[in-house]
N, C-alpha and C positions, 0 to 999 in steps of 0.2 A: 696566223689561223691558228695551227695546229696547238698551240700551248692553250686554249680556250677550254677541251674538252678535261684536260686534267686540273685543268685552275674549276670547274664546276664539280670532275667528281672530289679535290679536295674540299673544293666549300658545302657539296653536300654530305661526305663525312664528317666533317667538323659539327654541323647542324645534327647530323643523327648521333654523335658523341654527346653533342649538351645535349639532347632530349633524352637519351639514356643515362645521362650523370644527373639530369633534374630533378627526376622522376624517382631516382634509385633510392629505397627507401631502407633497404634492407640487405645485408650482404650475407653468402653462404655460410658465412662463419657465425655471422650472427644469427641466421636462421638454424645453425644447426647446435648453438649454444642454449636456442629458445627448443629446440626440438629433444635436448638432455633433461635439461630441466624438468621438463612434463612428463615424456615421454618413460624417463628412466629414473624421476623421482622413487625412493622410497616409500613416501607417504602416498601417491596418486598411484602407485602400482598394485594401493592394497585396495583399490574400490573402479569405477567409473569414473573415468574423469572427461571431459569434452569442452574444448578451449578452441574458441575464437579472436584475430586479433585485427584491427582493418583501422585503415584511416581515411580516414571522410573525403581529409581535403583532394586527394589523388584518386579516392574510391579505391583503394590496392588494398587485399585482402595480405596481410603479412606472416603468419602463419597461424594454423588451423588444425589441429587436433577433433576429429571424431564432431568436426562441428556438424553432420548433417544427420547425427542420430538425436534422441529425445531420450530426454531426462525431466524428473521429477523436477520442478523448479520453486517452491515451495514459494518464497514471498519473494521472489523475482517478478512474480507474477503481477505484483503492485509496479511494476514498470509500464506493465502493458495500463492497467488500469491509469496511471497518470498518465500516461501520454493521451488515450479516449478522453476522458475527465476535459483534460486541457482544451481539444476539439470542441468538444460539442456543450460544454458549460459555459456561460458567461463570465464575469470576472468576480459578480455575486450571484451567490446561490439563491436558487429561488426555495425559499420557504414554505408556501401555504398557497394553496389554490383555494376559491371561494366564488359562491357566487348569493345574490343577496335573490329570496323570492317572499314579497309580500313583508310580513315582520320577525322573517327569520335568516337567519345568515349560515349556510352548510358549506365546512369545509374539509378537506383535504389534504393529505402530508403528502407530499413532493419526494420521500428516503433524505430529506435535510437532516444532517446528526446533530446541530448546534443548540438546539432549543435547550437550554439550561445545562448545559453541558460545563461539567467546570473546567476543562482544560480549554475552552473555545472561546475568546471575545466577540462582542456583536452578535449576542445569542439571546436579545431581547425583543425582536423584532416582532416576535410572535405573540410573545406578552404583551409589549406596547397595543399591540392592534387590535388585540384581543378583548383588552379592557378600554379601548375606545370605543367598543360597539355596545349600542341599546338594544341590538334584534337581539331575540331568542338565538341563541348557539345551538348549532347540529354539528356533532361533529361523524364522516362518514367514512370508512375504512375498505369500501369495494375497491379500491386500485391499489390495494397492496393484493398481488398475485403471487405471492412465495411464501415457501415454511418460513420457521421461526430460526433454522442454521440452513446452510447449504451443501448439495451435494457432497457425498463421500464425508463431511465433517465426523468425528470421531464421538460418539455417544456420551462416553465420561467423561468430557471436557468440558461442560455445563456448566461446574462452578470455579473457572478461573477468565480471567478479563478478558484472555486472547480471544475468547469465542463469544463474547455477546451475543447477544439474538439482533436477529437485523428487523426492521420496520417500518410502516407508511409516516411513521411520526414518532421517531425516538424521543427521548425526554430525560435528562441529569446524562446522557450517553447509555439508559440502560444497563448503569449499573451503580450500586451500591457502593457510597467510600465510609471505610468505619477508620477513625483516626483516632492518638490517641497518645500522651506522652509517654516517658521511656517508665515501664514497671509501675502502670498505671492503669485501673479498668474507667476512666473516667472518659466513657468511648464520645466524639462527636460523629454521628450516622447524618449522610444528608443521600438523597430526601430526609427529611426526620420523619417524614410516614411512617418510615423504616422501624426506628428507637423502639417500637413496642411490641417489636417479633425478634427480638437479638436475644435470648438466651442464654445460661452459662449449664456448660452439663460436663460431665467428671473426665469423660473422656469422647471424642469426636470421630466415632465410627472406627475405633484401632488407630487414626491417623494421628499425627504429630501437630498436624493445620490448627495455627490458632484458631479459625475462625474456618466457616463451613457453612453452604447453605445444602438445604433439601431439595431432591433431582425436581418435586412435581408442586411444591410450593415456597413462599417466599421466609419460611423460617430460617434463621439466621443461629446458627449454635458457636458459640466460644468457648473454650476451653477452659475450666477454673484451676488448669491446675499452671497454666502458665502465662505469667502477667510480660513477660520478655523484658528485657532489657533494654533493650534500643526504642525509638519511638514509632509507633505505627501507624504507616500510612496506606489500606488495603482498597481496593476495587474489586467488588463478586458482582456478577451478573444476575439481574432478577429476571424474574420469571415472567415476559413483559404479558399485555394483555390490554386491548381497547378498555373495558373496565375500567384496571388500574391507571392506564393512559390519564382520561379523565379524570380519574380522582385527583390525582399530581396536579392537573395543570387547572382542576378546581381549588384546589389547597393554594394556585399560586396567584391565579386573578383573582379569586375571590365570587364569580358568577357559575350561574348552573352551567354546564353544557351535556347535553344529550347526546345519547346515542342515534345514528339513523341508517340503514342498509338498504340493497336492496331496489338503491338509484342509479349505482353503476359509478365509473369513471366520472372526473370533472364535463361537464359538459364544454363546448367552443366556446360559449361565453362566457366562460367561468374567469377570474382577473386571479392575476401572482401578485405574491408579495415579497418581495424580494429579503433576504437575510446578510449575513457575513460575508466576507470575504472569503471566493473559492479558492485560494492562495494558499490560507491558514489550515486550510482542512487537509488540501494536500504536503503541506507543506511537515503538516504533525504525522499525517501516515508515515509518509516515506521517512522520517529520518526515526519515528520511532517503533514504524511499523506495526503501526496498527490497526490490526484485521477488520474491525467496527468499521472505522470510518471507510476504507477500501468499500468493502460489502457498499455500503451507502452510495458512493460515490457511482458506483453501477447504477443501483436503482434509481439515480437522481438519472442519468443518461437513459434508463428505457422511462421515466416520468418526461425526459423534455421532449422524447421521439415521438414514445406510443401513448402517454399521459394514464400508462398502466406499470406499475413495480414488476416487474419479473427478470430475473439476472439473466433464466437461459434467453429471453428477448432481448435484452440491453448485447450485451455482449453476441447473439446474433446477429445484431445493427451493428457493433462495432468492427465485427470479422468480414463482413459482407461491400461495407463502404472504408473507412478511412486505414483498415490494416489489411484491403484486400489483395497487394501486393507482397504477402509474405513468402519468404521463399519458401519456406514451406506450410504447410495447414497446422492451426492452430487449435489442439485439441486442451480449450478453455473452459471451463465451469464454473468458475467462482472469481471473484473480484480480490482475493486477499492472498489465495495462493493457502490456505488450509487445506484442501482436499489434494489427493493425491491421484484424482482425476486428470490435473493439469499436465498436458507433458508438452514441449516446448523443446528445439533446436537451439544452441546457442547461438547459429548465425541468426533465426529470427529474432532473437533476444537481439543482436547486432543490428539486425535490420530498423526495430523499432527504435532502438540509441540514437542510429544516425540520423530518424526524422525527429528525436528531438533536439540533437543535436542542430541539425540546419535547420529548422521552423522554431523553436523557442528561444529565447534570448540566452545567453549565456550566465547572465547575474541570475535568470531566474530560476534554472536549472540547479545552477552551482547551489541554490539558497534551500533548494529541495534535497537533493541527494544528499545521504550522509558523506560527510566529506573526515580522509584521513587525519589522526591525533587530533580532531576538533567539537566535531558533532555525532549524532546519531551512533547507528549500530559497531563504526568502525570507529568511534573516538577511542581506543584504545588500541587500535594498529596505524601503518604510516604513520606514524608521528613522530620521526626518525628527521625530518628537513624544515626549516623557519614557515614554509608555508603548504598547505593543502597540495597534494600532488597526485589522491584522489579520491572521486567523487565515484562513490559506488553504492548500489542497493543489493545489503544480503538475503539470503535464501535460506532459513531453518529449519527444517526438521527432524525427527530421529532420522538417522542414516543421511540423511543429504543438508550441503553447507556450498552453496552456490553464491556469487559475488559477481554481478557482473556493472560495466558503468565506464567511465572514462578517467583515461591516465594519463599526465600532462607529463612530457618530456623534458630535461635540460637543456636541448637542443629549439623548443619550441613549439612539440608540438601535440597537439590534442589526440589521442589513437583511445578510440572504441575497443574493451573484449567483452568477454562473456565467460567464466569459468562454470561451468557446470560438475559438481562434484557427488556422485550417488553408491548406496550401497558400501557405505564409508563405515567402518566399524566403533563402535567406541564413542569418546566427544568428537567433536568439529575443531577445535582447536589447532592439532597439527594440521589441518588442512588448513586454515585461515593462516597460521604464519608460513606453511608454505606457497599461499597464493601470496603473501607478500614480499616473500624472496622475488618470485618469479616478477612483480608489478615494479617491486623496487628496484630490478636489474633492467625492465623494460625502463623506467624514469633514467636514469641512469646515461643508459648505453644508446639509445633510440634516437 
């Protein structure tokens, strides 16, 4: 009987050792290597870097540096937008809300950006629906309670595609597309309505750009001295208005539409027309980092919850409901990351990435996130393996380069990471290359 305690002690020791080894994820030596790669990097030390590496299966932080500090996230903001849209919106986007009153049909926009958008499929639902109507059509913009630009956006970025105006009912993506063969001025303009509003000028405000839009009107100037040696495919945001929307919409459906205001948001009895698949919008938003689609997705979320389109209300609901367990307060002001008002911590990004990992099938999030060496904004990085091992969203504005997502290791793990680099001088390329080195090491060794 005296041997029983020693046997039990041996068994307990064995079980304890087994438990420790089964959950052992990173050695002290590996910790030191990671720390040296980040903290002592000649690149990272030129700016401010926050980092967290997390194992979602064992719910363990493997390594972190300044993970509780706030950074400007740039387009890493779209990770929050993607998760929110996946939770609030269904498989197909609500495209239009309407009521029939007597011989009139009144409709409201929901924020759906797909109407006649040149890069989005299944975008004809609104056109088909309105074409079938025999009632007098009225469009009401009263549910749009937002400015054309987000809080803190740069006022002089108005002529660039990355800052397209928001709207309740966007059309043609709210941009003008100009196309031409090499060395040609035979422009193809979409929508055709703007063909008469393009004019040649000797110089464009002292700029070298071939095309430029005036700030307060939809006059597109092109540089007569520049024909370009390559083909042209340029997208310029237009100055949106309700009257312009109706003009473009009437050109498409060949019916009269009148503007009506003062009746408020869609009533409870309003009906909904559904459009294209939500996933196609979210995929384009994430792969090419489309700011316009990100803002419209937040407006769609607000419309679903409140029947009003307002970024602040939409984000407030998201923070108070599906992201109320974030480890740090989310200082969140737009859907795209264009504003520098946004401030997140690396561990908050890891937190939402863990939600995506556990709640969304891997084949879905892997098709949405840019994949190293293959798709999206990291197509030219992480391509040194036969299969993608990094799925991550970039975040880039001047002096900011972030990268957050998933790294697949050779040992079969999927680890979650967030790299946030702020106050970086000059080009962001060295920071991307340095992150590539660190994540490549993690792929090979953990």
